[in-house]
C-alpha positions in Angstrom: 20.6 -95.2 -38.7 17.2 -93.6 -39.0 17.5 -89.9 -38.8 15.4 -86.6 -39.5 17.2 -84.1 -42.3 16.3 -81.3 -44.1 17.4 -80.1 -47.8 18.7 -76.5 -47.6 18.3 -74.1 -50.2 19.5 -70.4 -50.8 16.9 -67.7 -49.9 17.2 -63.7 -49.7 18.3 -62.6 -46.0 18.2 -59.4 -44.6 20.7 -58.5 -41.8 18.9 -56.7 -39.1 19.8 -54.7 -36.0 17.1 -54.8 -33.2 16.4 -52.0 -31.0 13.9 -50.5 -28.8 13.2 -46.7 -28.7 10.7 -44.2 -28.0 8.5 -41.8 -30.2 8.7 -38.1 -30.0 7.0 -35.0 -31.9 8.8 -33.5 -34.6 8.5 -30.2 -32.7 7.3 -30.1 -29.1 7.0 -27.5 -26.7 5.5 -26.3 -23.2 3.9 -23.1 -23.8 4.4 -20.6 -20.8 4.0 -16.9 -19.9 6.8 -14.7 -19.7 4.8 -12.5 -17.6 2.8 -12.7 -14.6 -1.0 -11.7 -15.0 -4.5 -12.9 -15.3 -5.9 -15.0 -18.3 -8.2 -12.7 -20.3 -8.8 -15.0 -23.3 -8.2 -18.6 -24.6 -7.9 -18.9 -28.4 -7.8 -22.4 -28.9 -9.6 -25.7 -28.3 -7.9 -28.4 -26.5 -6.7 -31.1 -28.6 -7.3 -29.3 -31.9 -4.8 -28.1 -34.7 -3.6 -24.7 -34.3 -1.6 -22.3 -36.8 1.6 -20.6 -36.5 0.9 -17.3 -35.0 -2.2 -18.1 -33.7 -3.6 -16.6 -30.5 -3.2 -19.3 -27.6 -3.8 -17.1 -24.5 -4.3 -13.3 -23.8 -3.4 -11.9 -20.4 -5.3 -8.8 -18.7 -3.1 -6.0 -20.0 -4.8 -2.5 -18.5 -1.5 -2.2 -16.2 1.0 -2.8 -19.3 -1.1 -0.5 -21.8 -0.9 2.4 -19.1 2.8 1.8 -18.9 2.8 2.1 -22.5 0.9 5.2 -22.4 3.3 6.9 -19.8 6.3 5.8 -21.8 5.0 7.4 -24.9 4.2 10.7 -23.1 7.5 10.8 -21.7 9.2 10.1 -25.1 7.3 12.8 -26.8 8.1 15.1 -24.2 12.2 13.9 -24.7 11.7 14.6 -28.2 10.7 18.6 -27.9 12.9 19.0 -25.3 16.0 17.6 -27.6 14.8 19.3 -30.7 14.7 22.6 -28.6 18.1 22.0 -27.3 19.4 21.7 -30.7 17.8 24.7 -32.1 19.2 26.5 -29.0 22.7 25.3 -29.4 22.5 26.4 -32.9 22.1 30.0 -31.7 24.9 29.6 -29.1 22.2 29.9 -26.3 23.1 26.9 -24.6 26.3 24.6 -24.0 27.0 21.7 -26.0 26.7 19.6 -22.5 23.2 20.8 -22.2 22.4 19.7 -25.9 24.0 16.2 -25.1 22.1 15.9 -22.0 18.7 16.4 -23.8 19.8 14.0 -26.7 20.6 11.4 -23.9 17.3 11.7 -22.3 15.5 11.1 -25.4 17.5 8.1 -26.1 16.5 6.7 -22.3 12.8 7.5 -23.0 13.0 5.8 -26.6 14.4 2.7 -24.5 11.6 3.0 -21.9 8.9 3.4 -24.7 10.2 0.1 -26.5 10.5 -2.0 -23.3 7.0 -0.8 -22.3 5.9 -1.9 -26.0 7.7 -5.4 -25.6 6.1 -6.0 -22.3 2.6 -5.3 -24.0 3.2 -7.4 -26.8 4.0 -10.4 -24.4 0.5 -10.2 -23.0 -0.4 -12.1 -26.0 0.9 -15.7 -26.2 1.1 -17.2 -29.8 1.9 -20.6 -31.2 5.3 -20.7 -32.5 4.7 -23.4 -35.1 1.7 -25.3 -36.7 0.6 -28.2 -34.4 -1.9 -29.7 -32.1 -2.7 -28.4 -28.8 -2.6 -30.4 -25.9 -4.7 -30.1 -22.6 -4.7 -26.7 -20.9 -4.0 -26.4 -17.2 -5.5 -22.9 -16.8 -9.0 -21.3 -17.4 -10.0 -17.5 -18.0 -9.8 -15.6 -14.8 -6.9 -18.0 -13.4 -3.5 -15.7 -12.3 -0.4 -17.1 -13.7 3.1 -16.6 -12.6 5.9 -15.7 -15.0 7.4 -19.4 -16.5 3.9 -21.2 -15.2 3.1 -24.2 -17.7 -0.2 -23.5 -19.7 -0.3 -26.1 -22.6 1.7 -28.4 -24.6 2.0 -27.8 -28.2 3.2 -30.9 -30.6 3.6 -31.2 -34.4 2.4 -34.5 -35.4 2.9 -34.3 -39.3 6.2 -36.2 -38.7 7.4 -38.2 -35.9 10.9 -38.6 -34.4 12.3 -41.9 -33.2 14.9 -42.0 -30.9 16.9 -45.4 -30.1 20.3 -46.4 -29.1 22.6 -49.0 -30.6 26.0 -50.8 -29.3 29.2 -49.1 -30.2 29.8 -52.1 -32.4 27.1 -51.0 -34.9 29.1 -47.7 -35.9 30.6 -49.6 -38.5 27.3 -50.6 -40.3 24.8 -47.4 -39.2 24.7 -44.5 -41.4 22.3 -41.5 -42.4 19.5 -42.7 -44.9 19.2 -46.2 -43.9 15.6 -47.6 -43.8 14.0 -48.9 -40.7 10.7 -50.8 -39.7 8.7 -49.6 -36.5 6.0 -51.8 -34.5 4.3 -50.2 -31.8 2.0 -51.9 -29.0 -0.9 -49.6 -29.8 -1.4 -51.1 -33.3 -0.4 -54.8 -33.2 0.7 -56.4 -36.4 1.0 -53.2 -38.2 4.4 -52.0 -39.4 5.7 -48.3 -40.1 8.6 -47.4 -42.0 11.1 -44.5 -41.5 14.7 -43.4 -42.5 17.7 -42.7 -40.2 18.7 -39.0 -40.3 20.6 -38.4 -37.7 23.5 -40.0 -35.7 25.0 -38.8 -32.2 28.6 -37.8 -32.3 29.4 -39.0 -28.8 29.0 -42.4 -27.6 27.7 -42.7 -23.9 30.3 -43.0 -21.4 28.4 -45.5 -19.3 26.4 -47.9 -21.7 28.7 -47.6 -24.5 26.0 -47.0 -26.9 25.1 -44.6 -29.4 22.0 -42.6 -30.1 20.5 -42.5 -33.3 17.6 -40.6 -34.6 14.8 -41.6 -37.4 11.9 -39.7 -38.9 8.4 -41.4 -39.7 5.7 -39.7 -42.0 2.5 -39.7 -40.0 0.0 -38.5 -42.3 -2.9 -40.5 -40.9 -1.9 -39.3 -37.3 -1.9 -42.7 -35.6 1.8 -42.6 -34.0 2.0 -40.3 -31.2 4.7 -39.3 -29.0 5.9 -41.2 -25.9 4.9 -44.5 -27.7 7.3 -47.6 -27.1 8.6 -48.8 -30.2 10.6 -51.7 -31.5 13.0 -50.8 -34.3 14.4 -53.1 -37.1 17.2 -51.6 -39.0 18.3 -53.3 -42.2 21.9 -53.0 -42.8 22.7 -55.5 -45.3 21.1 -58.1 -47.4 22.4 -61.5 -48.7 20.3 -62.8 -51.8 21.7 -66.3 -51.5 21.7 -67.1 -47.6 21.6 -70.6 -46.4 19.6 -71.1 -43.4 19.6 -74.4 -41.5 17.3 -75.1 -38.0 19.6 -74.1 -35.2 19.2 -77.8 -33.6 21.2 -79.0 -36.3 24.4 -77.4 -35.4 26.7 -78.6 -32.4 29.8 -77.5 -30.8 33.2 -79.4 -30.7 35.7 -77.3 -28.8 35.9 -74.1 -30.2 34.3 -75.1 -33.6 30.6 -75.4 -34.9 29.6 -78.8 -37.0 26.7 -80.0 -38.5 26.1 -83.7 -40.2 25.4 -83.5 -44.1 24.0 -86.4 -45.5 26.2 -87.4 -48.9 25.7 -90.6 -50.8 23.6 -92.2 -47.6 26.4 -91.3 -44.9 26.8 -88.8 -42.1 29.6 -86.5 -43.3 30.9 -84.0 -40.4 31.2 -80.7 -41.6 32.6 -77.4 -39.9 30.5 -74.4 -40.4 30.6 -70.7 -39.8 27.6 -69.3 -38.5 26.3 -65.8 -39.2 22.8 -64.4 -38.4 20.3 -66.2 -36.1 16.4 -65.8 -36.7 13.4 -67.6 -35.3 15.3 -70.7 -34.5 17.3 -70.8 -37.6 21.1 -69.9 -38.2 22.7 -68.3 -41.5 25.5 -70.6 -42.6 28.1 -68.4 -44.0 30.7 -71.0 -44.8 30.9 -75.1 -45.0 27.6 -75.8 -46.8 26.3 -75.1 -50.2 23.0 -74.9 -52.0 21.2 -78.1 -52.1 23.1 -79.8 -49.2 21.0 -82.1 -46.9 21.6 -81.6 -43.0 20.5 -83.8 -40.1 18.2 -81.9 -37.8 17.4 -84.9 -35.4 19.0 -88.1 -34.3 22.7 -87.0 -35.3 23.4 -87.8 -31.2 23.1 -91.4 -32.0 25.6 -91.3 -34.7 28.6 -93.1 -33.4 31.1 -91.9 -36.1 31.3 -89.7 -39.1 30.7 -91.6 -42.4 28.0 -93.8 -40.8 25.2 -94.9 -43.0 22.1 -93.0 -42.1 18.5 -93.0 -43.4 16.7 -89.6 -43.4 13.2 -90.9 -42.9 11.4 -87.8 -43.3 12.4 -87.0 -47.0 11.7 -88.4 -50.5 13.9 -91.2 -51.4 15.8 -89.2 -54.2 17.0 -86.6 -51.7 17.6 -89.3 -49.1 20.1 -91.3 -51.3 21.6 -88.9 -53.5 22.2 -85.7 -51.9 24.8 -83.5 -53.6 28.4 -83.3 -52.0 29.7 -79.9 -50.8 33.1 -78.9 -52.4 
């Protein structure tokens, strides 16, 4: 019976888990004001790097400055009164209650001064970390309310990647594993990263576990929000046997192939491992150098029927080794 066959050879194979995820900044924040006020000055350029502590926005501060001057004057008066009360108490001219009241008034004035100074400091909105400024939503002269979004700030030096795996991956996933990443923005280009955190909780609804990896972004190509395809290598087999999927067929609950041995079709039960791009890994049932029938086995009426692999060299077609 004429058939098509293929000689299989052992080759390295990496076992991978495929997932999809989303990129995010190493650090990301929406800058907003804690006070209501009018924008007096903007200290950055949109889309440009900013340093930690750099002024981003400054609010018009005349009212807060006046409050600070008032609080300083009240504190100075309370300080003089407390000093005078302490001196008079030392001469037994006032009671301890009057002295304590003056000391308490000094504490209240000090707290009021600290509050005024804190409010004044909040008129200057500074960058909390090194990053790249986004597109601002306000201009000089705009009145902003407390909590209003002003601009986003992103740290793009490294990029985080969030993805989810099924709960069955818990036995093979670990911190420190390498990943390969592809994004649609750069077709054909691969980025590498490393798993650094695994969510300790499995999601109740999807029964999946969250994984977070980190990717270096020295050239700045990767941006937060990009959709990513992830390949996570969990193990490798240096001597994997791969056969075309069409060579495998089921009978009942068992999978089989036809191997060519001494010019005859031998029925072989096999165990299949990983499947990749039309090929399947055979973990048991075959050996390196075996010849398997890939097309025409449907015409074989019974095992051990004579076959002629028409697409193989004569030496492979006639003298294929027998598997142990």
